[in-house]
N, C-alpha and C positions, 0 to 999 in steps of 0.2 A: 706541174708541181708547184704549189704555193711556196713562197719563200725560197725559190731556187737560187742557190749561190754557186752554181757551176761556173768554173773559170775564175772565181774570186780567190784572193789571197787574204786570209784573216790571221791576225796575231792576237793571242789571248794572254794576258799577264796573270800570274798567280794561278796557272792552270794545272798545277801538280796534283791537286785534290779539291774536294768540296765543290762549290759552284763553278769555279774556274775549269775544273776537269769536265764537268757536264757541259759547259759552254763550248769547249773545244770539241767534244764528241758530237754535240748537236750541230755545230757549224759544218763539221766534216760530213755528217749525215745528210746535210742539205747540199753537198757537193763542193764545198770550199776546200782549198788547200790550207792547212792550218799550221801556224807557227806556234808551238807550245812553249811558253816560257814560265819559269818559276825560279825562285831563289834557291830551291833545292834541285840540283841537277838530276839526281836519280829519279825523282818523281816525274819531272817533265819528260824525261826519256821514256819512262814507262807508259805515260799517256800517249806519246807519239807512236810508240810500238803498238799499242792497242789499235790506233787508227790505221797504221800501215798494214796490220795483219788482217784487216777486213777484206773480204773478197769482192768488193765492188769498186776497186781502183781508187780508194781514198788515199790521200797523201798527207804526211805531216813531217815536220822537222822540229827539233827541240833545241832550246838554248837556256843556259843558266842566266838569270837576270834578276838583279836587285834594282827595282824601279827607282829607288832613291839615289842611285849612283849614275850621274849624268854620263860619265864616260862609258859605262857599261851599256846604258840605253842607246847612246849614239852608235856604239859598235854593233849591237844586235840589229838595230834597224838598218844599218849599212849592209850587214850580212844578208838580211832579207832582200834588199834591193839587188844585191849581187847575185843571189840565187834565182829570184823570181822576176826581177825587173819592175816590180810594182808592189803596192800594198793597198788593198781595197777596204779592209775592215779592221778596226782596232777595238778590242774589248778591254777596257781598263778595269780589271777585276781584282788585281793584287791589293791586299789590305790586311791589316792586323787589328785585333780588338783586345782591349784590356779593361776589365772591370775593376775600378778602384775609386774609393771616395775622393772627392775633389780636394779635401784638405791634406790628402796624403800623396797626391800626384807630384812627382819631382819634375824639374825642368827637363831632365834627360828623357823621362817617360813621355812628357808632352811633345818634345821635339821628335821623338821616334815615331809616334802616331801620325803627326802632321807630315813628316818626311815621307812616310810610306803611303799613307792613305790619300794625301792631297798633293804634295809636291811630286810624288811619283806619277800620279795621274796626269799632271800638267806636263812633265818631261816627256812622257810617252805620247801624249796628244800632240805636243809640238813637233816631235820627231815624225810622227805619222802624218801630220798635216803637211809638212814640207814635202813628203813623198807624194801624197794624194793630190796636192795642188797642181802638180805637173800634168796629171791626167784629168783635172777638173771634175773629179768624182771621188767620193769616199764616204765612209760611215765611221763615226767614233761613238762608242757606247760606253758611258761611264757608270760603273756600279756604285751607287750611293747607298742610302739606307733610309728606312722610315724614321730612324733616329737622326734627324738632320736639321731640326728646327723648322718653324713656320707652319707646322701641321698639328701642333698640340700634343706631340709625343716626345716625352723625355724619359729615357731609360736611366735609372739610377746608376751612378758610378761610371758614366760614359761621357764626361764633359769633353775630354780631348778627342775622343772618337766622334762625338756628335759635331764638334766644331769642324773637324776635318771633312766629314760627310756633307755638312752644310756648305762648306767651301766647294766641294765637288759639284753640288747642284748649282751654286752661283756661277762657278766656272763654266759649267755646261751651257748656261744661257748666254754668257759672254762669248764663248767660243763659237756658238751657233751663229751669232751675228757677224763676228769677224771672219768666219770661214765660209759663209753662204756665197760670197762672190766666186769662190773656188769650187763650188758644187759639192762641198763637204757638209754633210748633215751630222749634227752632234746632239745626242740625247742621253738622258740618264734613266736608269732603272733603280727604283728604291724598294728593295725587298723588305718584307716584314720579318717574322721569325721563320727561318729556313733551317731545315735539318742538315747541318754541315758540321765539320769538326769545330768550327768557330762557335757554334751554338750547342755543342754537345752537352747534354744534361750532366754528364760526369765532370765537365770542366767549368760549368757555369752554375752559380748559386741557384738552388731549386726555386727560390721565390721569384727570380727573374724569369725563368722559363715559364712558371705558372702565370706570371703577369702577361707575358707575350700571348700565351694560349687563351687566356680569359678575355683579352681585348679583341681578338680576331672574331669576326662574325661567323666564320666557319669552324671555330673552336678547335683548331688543330695547327700543328707546325707545317709549313709548306715544304715541298720537295724541290731539290735543286733543278730538276727538269722543268718545273713550272716557271722558273725564272728564265731558264735557257730558251724556252719557247718565245718569250718576249725578246730575247736577244736576237734570235733568228728573224723574227718579224722586223725589228728595227734595222737589221742589216740588209734587208731585202728591198727589192724595187717596190713591193707593196706599201712600203713606208716612205715613199719618195716625196711626200708633202708634209713630213713631220720633222721638225727640228726645233731645238731649244726647249724641249718639254721633258718632264719627268713622269715616268710611268710607275705607279705604285703597284707592286705585286705583293699584296699584304693580307690576302684572305679576308678582306673586308674590315681590317683594323680601323681605318679612317672612317668607315661608314657606320660602324657599330656605336 
């Protein structure tokens, strides 16, 4: 089986719904034991239950996790080691989005986006790397965004979000260099417009959604599972010579 993750332990942040939920289900489908984490305890438990109810021996546990809280991050990762003795895959998926004109963004709103979308990814990557380094092997996959700078895409009203996701891509490259001696591969995935609660047409201005769809060569919104397939690939042995890169899953947005 391609992208076989049997025997691996994977932790997914923000896995209670949207892309994170699909990442958790996909990794479980490839054979990994999955640690489902989310700031919402109930949703993370529901996803873990779905995995455990499957009839092919899949296994999952859930934890409440606010990735911006270092103490909570340290406690959850310690609990994973206590239960499984290892961690092989981290998917830094937790994130928040807020559409707001730059002149109206408060310092508190800026700090919140940076804390969750960037600092939270760092805290989890650092905690995971400390565990993975002991086994000289591991995969860290950071979920960035096409709206991250450097590629000619700027979504209106997303200055704080774009700054955070641009930081995630820069951090990914630096982590890849620092962690290569430990056998840890670090990559990012930058989705375009994906049909998740974060990009829900009812919650996002119609003009933004239309802009996303018009820019993609495929002229449609992507599906979460189309991003999760890339996660499974980067988590697998088939991606053993890929590190420090960003994979754009954008329906041809950058090519159009």
